[in-house]
C-alpha positions as CSV (number, residue, x, y, z in Angstrom):
1,X,162.7,62.2,-37.5
2,X,165.3,59.7,-36.3
3,X,166.3,62.0,-33.5
4,X,162.7,62.4,-32.3
5,X,162.3,58.6,-32.3
6,X,165.5,58.2,-30.3
7,X,164.3,60.7,-27.7
8,X,160.9,58.9,-27.5
9,X,162.6,55.5,-27.1
10,X,164.9,56.9,-24.4
11,X,162.0,58.4,-22.5
12,X,160.1,55.1,-22.7
13,X,163.1,53.2,-21.4
14,X,163.5,55.7,-18.5
15,X,159.8,55.3,-17.6
16,X,160.2,51.5,-17.7
17,X,163.3,51.6,-15.5
18,X,161.6,53.9,-13.0
19,X,158.7,51.5,-12.7
20,X,161.1,48.7,-12.0
21,X,162.6,50.7,-9.1
22,X,159.3,51.2,-7.5
23,X,158.1,47.6,-8.1
24,X,160.3,46.3,-5.2
25,X,158.3,48.4,-2.7
26,X,154.9,47.9,-4.3
27,X,152.6,44.8,-4.1
28,X,149.0,43.9,-4.4
29,X,147.0,40.7,-3.8
30,X,143.6,39.7,-5.1
31,X,141.2,38.1,-2.6
32,X,138.4,36.2,-4.2
33,X,135.3,35.6,-2.2
34,X,132.7,33.2,-3.5
35,X,129.5,31.4,-2.7
36,X,128.1,28.9,-5.2
37,X,128.5,30.5,-8.6
38,X,128.9,34.1,-7.4
39,X,132.3,35.7,-6.8
40,X,133.6,39.1,-5.9
41,X,137.2,40.3,-5.7
42,X,138.9,42.6,-3.2
43,X,142.4,44.0,-3.8
44,X,144.8,45.0,-1.0
45,X,148.4,46.2,-1.3
46,X,151.0,48.9,-0.9
47,X,152.8,51.4,-3.1
48,X,155.4,54.1,-2.3
49,X,153.2,56.8,-3.8
50,X,149.9,55.8,-2.1
51,X,148.6,57.2,1.2
52,X,146.8,55.3,3.9
53,X,143.7,57.4,3.2
54,X,141.5,57.5,0.1
55,X,143.6,57.7,-3.1
56,X,141.7,58.3,-6.3
57,X,144.5,56.7,-8.3
58,X,144.4,53.4,-6.3
59,X,141.2,52.9,-4.3
60,X,138.0,51.7,-6.0
61,X,134.6,52.3,-4.3
62,X,132.4,49.2,-3.9
63,X,128.9,48.7,-5.4
64,X,127.2,46.0,-3.3
65,X,124.6,43.7,-4.9
66,X,124.2,40.0,-5.7
67,X,124.6,36.7,-3.8
68,X,127.9,37.7,-2.3
69,X,128.7,41.1,-1.0
70,X,132.1,42.1,0.4
71,X,134.0,45.3,0.8
72,X,137.0,46.9,2.5
73,X,136.2,49.6,5.0
74,X,138.2,52.7,4.4
75,X,137.4,55.9,6.4
76,X,133.9,54.5,7.1
77,X,133.3,53.9,3.4
78,X,133.0,50.7,1.3
79,X,135.8,49.9,-1.2
80,X,136.8,47.0,-3.4
81,X,140.4,48.0,-3.7
82,X,142.7,49.7,-1.1
83,X,146.3,50.4,-1.8
84,X,148.1,51.9,1.2
85,X,151.5,53.5,1.6
86,X,154.6,51.3,1.7
87,X,155.8,52.6,5.1
88,X,154.9,50.8,8.3
89,X,152.6,47.9,9.3
90,X,149.1,48.1,7.8
91,X,145.6,46.8,8.5
92,X,142.7,46.2,6.1
93,X,139.3,45.5,7.5
94,X,136.6,43.9,5.4
95,X,133.1,42.3,5.6
96,X,131.5,39.4,3.9
97,X,127.8,39.0,3.6
98,X,125.4,36.7,1.7
99,X,121.7,35.9,1.8
100,X,122.5,32.2,1.1
101,X,122.4,30.9,4.7
102,X,124.1,27.6,5.4
103,X,126.2,27.7,2.2
104,X,130.0,27.5,2.2
105,X,131.8,30.8,1.6
106,X,135.3,30.5,0.1
107,X,138.0,33.1,0.5
108,X,141.0,32.5,-1.8
109,X,144.3,34.3,-2.6
110,X,147.6,33.5,-4.3
111,X,150.3,33.2,-1.6
112,X,153.0,34.1,-4.2
113,X,151.4,37.6,-4.4
114,X,152.1,38.2,-0.7
115,X,155.5,39.8,-0.1
116,X,158.1,37.6,1.4
117,X,159.6,40.3,3.6
118,X,156.3,40.6,5.5
119,X,154.1,38.5,7.7
120,X,150.6,38.9,6.4
121,X,147.8,37.5,8.5
122,X,144.1,37.1,7.7
123,X,141.9,36.9,10.8
124,X,138.2,35.9,11.0
125,X,137.1,38.4,13.6
126,X,134.0,36.4,14.4
127,X,135.9,33.2,15.4
128,X,139.4,34.4,16.0
129,X,140.8,32.0,13.4
130,X,144.0,33.5,12.0
131,X,146.1,32.3,9.1
132,X,149.4,33.2,7.4
133,X,148.6,34.3,3.9
134,X,152.0,33.2,2.6
135,X,151.6,29.6,3.8
136,X,147.9,29.1,3.1
137,X,145.8,29.9,0.0
138,X,142.3,30.0,1.3
139,X,139.7,29.8,4.1
140,X,136.2,28.3,4.0
141,X,133.4,28.8,6.4
142,X,129.6,28.1,6.6
143,X,127.5,31.3,6.1
144,X,125.6,32.3,9.2
145,X,125.4,36.0,8.4
146,X,127.6,39.0,8.1
147,X,131.3,38.3,8.9
148,X,134.2,40.6,9.8
149,X,137.8,40.0,8.7
150,X,141.1,41.8,9.1
151,X,144.4,41.6,7.2
152,X,147.5,42.8,9.0
153,X,151.0,43.2,7.8
154,X,154.2,43.1,9.8
155,X,157.4,44.1,8.0
156,X,159.9,41.4,9.0
157,X,163.0,43.4,7.8
158,X,162.2,46.4,10.1
159,X,161.5,44.6,13.3
């Protein structure tokens, strides 16, 4: 019995240490989008074992309803979460839509969740406004209809 427990403990420690090795290449950031009391969350990120296409283990399809609707566009389909491969520069496109015309829409994120070895830019494609997601934590605009956004990464260490 003691031998079995020792093997199980060693296996658990090995799994934990393997997870730590991959953690350096993996990241994800939550993007919270809200209007009045409604909020939705999108998740973008990268992982060494993900692909740039649809991954059942990482990507979550969107169900759109309510006062705020937002989704990432992946292969022409709507998703709430999209984790891409760790290699190369990446782009995530998403839309934001609400029936509440004239209300402020807030997009928020935690800059500490954005990797320090990358430049990650959020761009409002309707206005051209761009911001560095490591130096800013949000963006607010007045709702005038459906809006397009893009998040782009540039790996600073591989330039």
